[in-house]
N, C-alpha and C positions, 0 to 999 in steps of 0.2 A: 505638433511636429510630425511631419510626414516621414515615413520610412522609405528608403529607396530599396529596390529589389535588385539583387545581382542576377546575372544570367545563370540559369541552372544548366548543368551539363546534360548531355544527351542521356547518359545512364539514368539520371534522375527521372526524366520523362518516360523512359522505357519502364522503369520500376513502377512509376505512378500508374501507367496504363495497365501493367500487369496486376497491380493491386485493384484497379477498377474492375478488371475481368474476374479476379478472385472474389471481390465483393458481389458481383453479379451472380457468380456460381453459388455463393453462400445463400443469397436471397432465393435463388431458384431451388436449392436443396431444402430450405426452410418451407417454401411454398409446397413442394411435393410431400414433405413430411406432414404438414398440417392438413393438406387436402387429400391425403391418401384415402382411397375408397375401401370399403370392407373387403372387396375382392383382392385388392393389392395387399392389404394387411394379412389376409388369409394365406398369401403366398410366403409370408415370413415363417421362419422356424417357430415352433412353439415357445422356445425361450425368448426369441425376439418379440413375439406377440405379447408375452407376459411383461417383458421389460418395457415395451411401449405403453401398455395399459397401466403400468405402475407409476409412470411419470406424473408428478403433480402439475396442475394447470400453470402454476407460476413458472415452471421450467420452460414451457413453451414461450412465455413472454421474455424470459431471459435469452433464450435462443434467438427469438425474433429481433429483439433490440440489439443483440450482439452483431448479427449479420447486417442489419440495416445501418447501424452506426459505422460499421466497417465500410460499407458501400458509400455512405455519405462522406466519410472521412476521405476516401479516395477521390470523390468528386471535388470536394473543397481543396484537397491537395493539388489537384490538377488546376483548380482556379487560383492556386497560390495563396491560400489562406492559412494562417496559423491555427485556426479553429480545427484543422485536421487533427492536431495532436490531442485535443480534447475528445474528439470522436473516436480516434484510435485507442486512446487510453480507456474510454468507457467500454469499447469492444473487448479489449484485453481483460479488463476486470470481469466482465460478464462471461467470457470464455473460461476463466479460472473458476468462477462460481459454478457454471454449468457442468464442466467436466469434474470439478471437485466434488460436487454433489453426486454425480453419477458414480464415480469411482469409490466414494466414501460410503454410499448407501446400497450398493448392489454388489453382486458377486460376478460382475462382468469379466474381470480379469481371470478369475478362477475358471469361469465357464468357457471362455474363448482363448485364453492365453494372452500374455502381455503384448506380444507383437500385433496380434489381431485387434485386441481391444484398445490398446493405447497408441498404436502406430500413427493413425491418422489424426487423433486428437493432439499428439505431440507436434505434428506438422502444422496444424491449425494454431497451436500455441506459439510455435516459432515464427509463423507469419505475423501473428498479432504483435509479438514483441518487435519484429522488424518494422512494422508499420509505425509504431510509436517512435522507434529509433530514427527512422527515415524522416519523419516529420520534425523531430527535434534537430537533426542535422540540417535539414533544409531551413529551419528557422534561424539557427545559429549562423549559417552561411549567407543569410539574406536572400535565399531563393524564394521564400514565401514571407508574407507579412500580414 
């Protein structure tokens, strides 16, 4: 049985394009993080250098899969596929794992203050939640199938 798709409103397409750009920024940030040269790392504060050096290898994988699944989710959302919800949900889960590990195992908040340490991660979390929500709304309203 084929599903029919309803016409998605303009705001949906704007949001989906913004999520695509967000995903591209995430992948770019990941690339710059893993490809940082010794000279670039040397420019970090001693605290940030130690924090970076203490990250386990698996955390890089979590970070990478989180941003790539977010980007892929945006791409398939634009292609009007329900699979976007799976990809966005994976990204959300991995964001929680990544930041949960960082905040639970480091003194980052004590060292930098809550606003500095948690401000941007909270934005990332909010956008990840929005991605899952948007793909769910789009599926329920028949904008994606």
